[in-house]
N, C-alpha and C positions, 0 to 999 in steps of 0.2 A: 504493500499500499504506500502510495506517495505521501510523503510529508510536506505541507506548505509551511514556509516561515511566516512571521507576523507580517512582514513587507507583501508577501504574496497575498495574504488575506485582506490586507487594507486594499490592495489594488482590485482584488476579485470584488470586494465590498463596494468600492467606489465605482466599479464598472457595472455592477447590478444595481445600485442606487440609481446611476444616470440612466440607466434602461428603464427603470421604473418610473422615474420622472419624466423621461420621453414620451411613455405611454400615457400617462396621466396628461401630459400638455396637449398630446395629440386628441384624447378624448375630450379635454376641455375644449380645445378649438373647434371640434365638431359639434359639439353641444351649443357653442356659441354661434356658429354659422347656421344651425337650424333654427334656432331662437331669432336671429336676424332676419332669416328667410320668412319666418312666420310673422314677424312685425311687420315686413315689407308686405306681405299678402293682406294683412289687416289693414295698413295704411291705404294700400291700392282700392281695397273695397270701401273705404271709407270716403276717399276721393271720388270713387264711381258715383256713390250715393249722392254726395253734395254736388257733384256735377249735373246729375239728372234733377235734382231739386231746383237747381239754379236755373237750368234750361227750361224747366216747367213754368218757374216764376216769370222768367223773361218772355215766355210765349203768352202768358196770361196777361202781362202788362203792355204787349204788343199792339200798338194802335197803327192805322194807317197813316202813312206820311204823306202830308201835301206838298208839292214840289211846284214852284214857279218856273216857268220856261222862259229863259230871257233869250231873245234872238228868234232867228227862223231855221228851219232846216231847208237846205237847197232840195227843190223838188227832183233833181235827176238822181240825188243820192238817197231819196227817201224810199224806203220799202218796208216791208213788213216787220223785220227784225229791229229796224230802227224805230218805228213807231212802238213796238212793244217794250223797248229798252228805255225810251222817253217816258 
């Protein structure tokens, strides 16, 4: 059976401790990423709801706009699309 000196045990313990800490850090980052992704989905859903509510309120307030036409349209350029746009 192999005998390890105290220096070898210290080195093996340091390597083992570093490995455990690396695993814990990886798990922590994974859980943090999942939490941030969930928070992002929740924020996106809230923004969608607010956007729809704002669009609905804008449509409810919408009134016809009266426009005064200044000048005249040249007869040769006047067509159906120009009349609709004006």
